[in-house]
C-alpha positions as CSV (number, residue, x, y, z in Angstrom):
1,X,122.4,114.5,19.7
2,X,119.0,112.4,20.1
3,X,121.7,109.2,20.4
4,X,123.9,111.2,23.5
5,X,120.6,112.7,25.5
6,X,119.7,108.9,25.6
7,X,123.0,107.6,26.6
8,X,123.2,110.2,29.0
9,X,120.1,109.3,30.5
10,X,121.0,105.7,30.7
11,X,124.1,106.5,32.5
12,X,122.4,109.1,34.7
13,X,119.7,106.3,35.7
14,X,122.5,103.6,36.2
15,X,124.4,106.1,38.4
16,X,121.6,106.6,41.1
17,X,121.9,105.3,44.2
18,X,119.6,103.3,45.9
19,X,117.9,104.8,48.9
20,X,119.9,104.2,52.1
21,X,117.2,102.5,54.0
22,X,117.3,99.7,50.9
23,X,121.1,99.2,51.6
24,X,120.6,98.4,55.2
25,X,121.5,94.6,55.5
26,X,119.9,94.3,58.7
27,X,116.7,96.8,58.8
28,X,114.4,95.2,60.8
29,X,110.8,94.0,58.8
30,X,107.7,96.2,59.3
31,X,104.9,95.2,61.3
32,X,103.6,92.6,58.9
33,X,106.8,90.4,58.6
34,X,107.0,90.6,62.2
35,X,103.8,89.3,63.0
36,X,104.5,86.4,60.7
37,X,107.8,85.9,62.3
38,X,106.4,86.2,66.1
39,X,103.2,83.7,64.9
40,X,105.6,80.9,63.7
41,X,108.0,81.6,67.0
42,X,104.8,80.8,68.9
43,X,104.2,77.6,67.0
44,X,107.7,76.6,67.8
45,X,107.1,77.5,71.7
46,X,103.7,76.2,72.4
47,X,105.0,72.5,72.7
48,X,107.5,73.5,75.2
49,X,105.2,75.5,77.6
50,X,104.2,72.4,79.4
51,X,105.8,72.6,82.5
52,X,103.8,70.7,85.4
53,X,103.7,70.3,88.9
54,X,102.0,68.1,91.3
55,X,100.6,68.7,94.7
56,X,99.2,65.2,96.6
57,X,96.4,65.8,99.1
58,X,95.5,63.5,101.6
59,X,91.8,62.4,102.6
60,X,90.0,65.3,104.9
61,X,92.8,68.1,103.9
62,X,91.9,71.6,102.5
63,X,93.7,72.4,99.5
64,X,94.2,76.1,100.4
65,X,94.4,77.1,97.0
66,X,91.8,79.4,95.7
67,X,90.7,79.1,91.7
68,X,88.8,81.6,89.3
69,X,86.9,80.2,86.2
70,X,88.3,81.4,83.3
71,X,86.9,80.7,80.4
72,X,86.4,76.6,81.4
73,X,89.8,76.9,83.1
74,X,90.8,76.5,86.9
75,X,93.4,79.4,87.2
76,X,95.3,79.9,90.8
77,X,94.4,83.3,92.4
78,X,95.8,82.3,95.7
79,X,98.3,79.7,97.1
80,X,99.7,78.9,100.3
81,X,103.5,80.3,100.5
82,X,104.7,77.1,101.1
83,X,102.5,75.4,98.0
84,X,104.4,74.4,95.1
85,X,101.5,75.8,93.0
86,X,101.8,79.8,91.9
87,X,99.6,82.5,91.0
88,X,98.7,82.0,87.2
89,X,99.0,78.2,87.0
90,X,96.0,76.2,85.7
91,X,94.8,72.8,86.9
92,X,95.8,70.5,84.1
93,X,94.8,66.8,85.6
94,X,93.0,65.3,88.6
95,X,94.7,61.8,89.4
96,X,96.4,61.6,85.6
97,X,93.0,62.5,84.0
98,X,93.6,65.7,81.7
99,X,90.9,68.5,82.3
100,X,92.4,71.2,80.1
101,X,90.3,70.6,77.2
102,X,87.1,69.6,79.3
103,X,84.6,72.0,80.9
104,X,84.9,73.7,84.4
105,X,81.8,72.1,85.6
106,X,83.3,68.7,84.9
107,X,86.5,69.4,86.3
108,X,84.7,70.7,89.3
109,X,82.7,67.5,89.7
110,X,86.0,65.1,89.3
111,X,87.7,67.2,92.0
112,X,84.7,67.1,94.4
113,X,84.5,63.1,93.8
114,X,88.6,63.0,94.6
115,X,87.9,64.6,98.0
116,X,84.8,62.3,99.0
117,X,86.6,59.2,97.8
118,X,88.2,58.7,101.3
119,X,91.5,58.5,99.1
120,X,94.9,60.3,98.2
121,X,94.6,62.4,95.1
122,X,96.9,64.4,92.8
123,X,96.5,67.7,91.4
124,X,98.6,68.4,88.6
125,X,99.1,72.1,87.5
126,X,99.9,73.6,84.2
127,X,102.5,76.5,84.9
128,X,101.9,79.9,83.3
129,X,104.2,80.7,80.2
130,X,107.8,82.0,81.5
131,X,110.7,84.1,80.4
132,X,113.8,85.9,81.6
133,X,116.2,87.9,80.2
134,X,117.5,91.5,79.5
135,X,116.0,94.3,77.5
136,X,116.1,98.0,77.0
137,X,113.3,99.5,78.2
138,X,111.8,103.4,77.4
139,X,110.7,105.7,80.4
140,X,106.8,105.1,80.3
141,X,106.6,108.9,80.4
142,X,108.5,109.4,77.2
143,X,108.0,106.5,75.4
144,X,106.1,108.2,72.4
145,X,107.8,111.8,72.4
146,X,110.2,110.7,69.7
147,X,108.6,107.8,68.2
148,X,110.6,105.4,69.8
149,X,113.8,106.0,67.4
150,X,116.2,107.2,69.7
151,X,118.3,105.2,72.4
152,X,118.4,108.1,74.5
153,X,116.7,107.7,77.7
154,X,116.4,103.9,77.7
155,X,117.4,101.8,80.6
156,X,118.8,98.2,80.5
157,X,116.7,96.0,82.9
158,X,116.6,92.4,83.6
159,X,112.9,91.1,82.9
160,X,111.0,88.3,84.1
161,X,107.7,86.9,83.0
162,X,105.9,84.6,85.3
163,X,102.8,84.4,87.0
164,X,100.5,86.1,84.4
165,X,102.7,89.3,85.4
166,X,105.7,90.6,83.6
167,X,108.3,92.4,86.3
168,X,111.5,94.2,85.7
169,X,114.5,94.9,88.0
170,X,117.5,97.1,87.7
171,X,119.8,93.6,88.0
172,X,118.9,90.0,88.0
173,X,118.3,89.4,91.7
174,X,117.6,93.0,92.4
175,X,115.2,95.6,93.4
176,X,112.1,95.4,91.5
177,X,111.4,98.5,89.3
178,X,108.3,98.1,88.2
179,X,105.3,95.6,87.4
180,X,102.8,95.1,84.5
181,X,99.7,92.8,84.8
182,X,99.5,90.6,81.3
183,X,95.8,89.8,81.5
184,X,93.9,91.7,78.8
185,X,97.2,93.0,77.2
186,X,97.7,94.0,73.4
187,X,101.2,93.2,72.0
188,X,102.5,94.7,69.1
189,X,106.4,94.4,67.4
190,X,107.8,96.8,64.9
191,X,111.0,98.8,65.5
192,X,110.1,98.4,69.5
193,X,108.5,95.9,71.3
194,X,105.6,97.6,72.8
195,X,103.0,96.0,75.5
196,X,99.3,97.7,76.4
197,X,96.6,97.3,79.2
198,X,94.3,100.2,79.3
199,X,96.0,103.2,79.7
200,X,99.2,101.5,80.5
201,X,101.9,101.3,78.0
202,X,105.7,99.4,78.3
203,X,108.2,99.8,75.4
204,X,111.4,97.8,75.3
205,X,114.1,97.0,72.6
206,X,116.6,94.7,72.0
207,X,117.8,92.3,69.0
208,X,115.2,91.6,66.7
209,X,115.6,87.7,67.3
210,X,115.2,88.7,71.0
211,X,111.8,90.8,70.5
212,X,110.3,88.3,68.3
213,X,111.0,85.7,71.1
214,X,109.9,88.0,73.6
215,X,106.7,88.7,71.4
216,X,105.8,85.4,71.4
217,X,105.9,84.2,75.0
218,X,103.8,87.7,76.0
219,X,101.2,86.5,73.5
220,X,101.1,82.7,74.9
221,X,101.0,84.4,78.2
222,X,98.2,86.4,77.3
223,X,96.3,83.7,75.7
224,X,97.2,81.6,78.9
225,X,95.9,84.1,81.3
226,X,92.5,84.2,79.1
227,X,91.5,80.5,79.5
228,X,93.7,79.3,76.3
229,X,92.8,80.1,72.9
230,X,92.4,78.0,69.1
231,X,96.4,77.8,68.8
232,X,96.9,76.3,72.2
233,X,94.0,74.0,72.2
234,X,95.1,72.3,68.7
235,X,98.7,71.8,70.4
236,X,97.3,70.6,73.4
237,X,94.9,68.0,71.5
238,X,98.0,67.0,69.6
239,X,100.0,66.4,72.7
240,X,97.1,64.2,74.4
241,X,96.5,62.6,71.4
242,X,100.3,61.5,71.0
243,X,100.1,60.4,74.8
244,X,97.0,58.4,74.3
245,X,98.8,56.5,71.5
246,X,101.9,55.7,73.4
247,X,100.0,54.3,76.5
248,X,98.2,52.0,74.0
249,X,101.2,50.8,72.9
250,X,102.5,50.6,76.1
251,X,99.8,48.0,77.3
252,X,99.9,46.1,73.9
253,X,103.6,45.7,74.4
254,X,103.2,44.5,78.0
255,X,100.6,41.8,77.3
256,X,102.6,40.5,74.4
257,X,105.6,39.8,76.8
258,X,106.3,36.4,77.7
259,X,105.7,35.0,81.0
260,X,108.8,33.4,82.6
261,X,107.9,29.7,83.3
262,X,108.2,28.8,87.2
263,X,110.6,25.9,88.0
């Protein structure tokens, strides 16, 4: 009888089904795994966030561009409508010399020297991080009522991250429905992507891969608006080191080129 009971228990234990949650093949990872995925995505995206625009100036002309010192960066706060520079861009180089890793004081001194040199000069600006695409947005007034678990009330919107601002539209190229300043935001990813700034909260959802990509770009944008972070500076140092090595190799090669004989 004891043997039958033990066999019965064994059969019963084998016949138990796993909880429904463990059988979902596409179940989204929890916050810790999502954070790891976002960090990995940031490492992949940072080397791509190097879009530049160059602006040439003639002697005696005014810049017409207002910048603010953020950490050690010169961040554009106002620019003429006709200028190629946009709000949120960062001064990256003066006449080809990088200034992103230097101090604001040193950068300002270089600009003053260039302006008083009597020669044309060029300022290079690094574009603020950009990302565009479709997401489903929860109305702000009901974002936390159901724990974000129901798709009821979610609206599909076209989102555009640029110039330090996240703007969403009813459709691509359509009417703006709302905006969210990126500076000082906190970004959280779990079942949904949550962007918070003070009392403001924006909750969106999409496929897990899309949410990871957006979370990564948003965190890059937040760091960019704050004057950079350790991850950005590490990538920038690697980029500048690689460029310097390339220039040295180019100069070395040009010195070894044979000089054609003059007949």
